[in-house]
C-alpha positions, 0 to 999 in steps of 0.5 A, spaced: 216 652 329 218 648 323 215 653 319 216 658 322 224 657 321 223 654 314 220 661 312 225 665 316 231 662 313 228 664 306 225 672 307 234 672 311 236 668 304 231 673 299 235 680 305 242 678 304 241 676 296 239 682 295 241 688 291 237 694 293 240 691 301 247 691 300 247 697 296 244 701 302 249 698 307 254 701 301 251 707 302 250 708 310 260 705 310 261 711 305 256 716 310 260 714 316 266 715 313 265 722 310 263 723 317 268 720 320 274 725 316 270 731 318 271 729 324 279 728 323 277 735 319 275 738 325 278 736 330 285 739 326 282 745 324 279 747 332 285 745 336 285 745 342 277 742 342 277 736 348 272 731 349 272 732 357 265 733 360 269 739 363 272 742 356 278 743 359 283 739 361 288 745 365 283 746 371 288 744 376 281 745 382 279 740 386 271 736 383 269 739 390 272 746 388 269 746 381 262 744 384 262 750 388 264 755 381 259 753 378 253 753 384 255 760 384 256 760 376 249 758 376 247 763 383 249 768 379 246 766 373 238 765 377 240 772 379 239 775 372 233 771 371 230 773 376 231 781 376 230 781 369 237 783 366 237 776 362 231 774 359 231 766 358 229 763 352 226 757 348 233 752 347 237 756 354 240 752 356 245 755 361 241 752 367 240 745 366 247 745 363 250 748 370 246 743 375 249 737 370 255 739 371 254 741 379 252 733 379 257 731 375 262 735 380 259 731 386 258 724 383 266 724 382 268 727 389 264 723 392 267 716 389 274 719 387 273 720 379 277 723 375 273 728 372 278 730 365 277 722 364 269 723 361 265 723 356 258 725 354 254 718 351 254 719 343 256 727 343 256 730 336 260 736 339 267 732 341 272 733 335 277 730 339 275 724 340 276 718 344 276 711 341 269 710 346 265 717 344 267 716 337 263 709 337 258 711 342 257 717 335 257 713 330 254 707 334 248 712 333 248 715 326 249 709 323 243 705 327 238 711 324 240 709 317 239 702 319 232 704 322 230 707 315 232 702 311 228 697 317 223 701 314 224 699 307 225 692 308 218 691 313 214 696 307 218 690 302 217 683 304 210 686 308 205 690 304 210 690 297 208 682 297 201 682 299 199 687 294 204 683 288 201 677 291 206 674 292 203 673 300 197 669 297 202 664 293 206 663 300 199 661 303 199 656 298 204 652 302 203 649 309 203 655 313 199 658 318 198 666 316 202 669 324 207 664 322 207 667 316 208 674 319 212 673 325 218 670 320 217 676 316 217 681 321 222 677 325 227 676 318 227 684 318 229 685 324 234 681 324 236 683 318 237 690 321 240 689 327 245 685 323 247 690 320 247 695 325 251 690 328 256 690 325 258 697 324 258 697 331 264 693 331 268 696 325 266 703 329 270 700 334 277 696 330 277 704 327 275 708 333 281 704 336 286 706 331 284 712 329 284 715 335 289 711 339 285 706 342 282 711 348 276 710 352 274 714 356 268 712 361 260 714 360 257 719 363 249 719 363 246 725 367 239 725 367 233 732 367 234 732 374 240 731 375 241 723 377 248 721 375 251 714 373 257 713 370 258 707 365 263 703 362 264 704 355 264 698 353 257 698 358 254 704 353 256 700 346 251 694 349 246 699 352 246 703 345 245 696 342 239 695 346 236 702 346 235 701 338 234 694 338 227 697 342 227 702 336 227 697 330 224 692 333 217 699 334 218 701 327 219 694 323 212 693 328 209 699 325 211 699 317 207 692 318 201 694 322 200 700 317 201 695 311 195 692 314 191 698 311 194 701 306 199 699 298 206 698 300 207 706 298 204 709 304 206 702 309 214 705 307 212 713 306 207 713 312 212 711 318 219 714 314 215 720 315 213 720 322 220 717 324 223 722 321 219 727 325 219 724 332 226 724 331 227 730 329 223 733 335 227 728 340 233 731 338 230 738 339 227 736 346 234 733 346 238 739 345 233 744 349 234 740 356 226 739 356 226 733 360 222 727 356 221 720 356 227 715 354 231 709 356 234 713 361 229 717 364 231 715 371 238 713 372 237 711 380 236 704 377 234 702 384 229 706 384 221 702 384 216 705 380 214 711 382 221 715 384 222 723 385 227 723 381 225 721 375 225 727 369 217 725 368 213 723 376 212 716 375 217 713 370 223 709 372 226 704 366 222 699 370 215 703 368 219 703 361 220 696 359 213 694 363 210 701 357 214 697 352 212 691 353 205 691 353 206 695 347 208 691 343 205 684 345 199 689 344 201 691 337 203 684 335 196 681 337 194 687 333 198 686 327 195 678 327 190 680 328 188 685 322 194 680 318 188 673 319 182 678 317 185 682 311 182 679 303 188 676 300 184 675 293 
């Protein structure tokens, strides 16, 4: 363990003393501030925009009456689709949105929740934002940039050092290859997550100042209309956890690629695949198509094969199990590949 912490501390020092790291951090901060300013400008330009689930705080109907109104709209829409008067095109989320609103209204009626004080998780379409909506939105933006930075760091500290011979010199010390690999991986993860958490705290401060500190609870709806309402701080913690898993996966894959390719390849391949996967995930989310994610099943008390999961048999428990097995397998593969790597 002493060797691990020695290498880990040296790698962290190397990252935090790097000009490239701080330049990247400043660029991310500048982009996030520009996006923040854009939200503020759009909010002023488009008066009346609202960040609540309902989108209209003037409605005085009860949640039960709103659910019935949305149910009528859904029935009318489905009748038009069945008669051929309306053609359902790819990307049409009308049915999903109406079903979601019915589920949300029924949840609010059953639990006595004010529907006008709920926001969706990280809704980029919300212009007149609350503090909590701003934080959850900007966290996703910042962590997307942080993950890209992590790919660069992982490619440089692993494949880059394999390529220039630095890794071979490091192994002249009394430290095993597996320990060296684990320390480098952990240092890259910790330094990247540190930056992401710093940005999260910064957004919480900006949100409290620029958006009057107003916080609304966050509503989550899965593809089968299971509803969960959590407080904004729980939502922030879940987003940190989700992005930590994504970050760990990306760094691990970058190290894996770096075992077989040059520094350029280990940088380009994970970067292209991440941007592609991010684009596909956004497309699936925006078109209402069910896909595997952290919140595949919001009925968290269910077993491993809940009937309400968007993808049958998938729940948050099975997602954790799959992620754990995959992570353990990839770790083993990376260590075996690195042990067999010829560093001459």
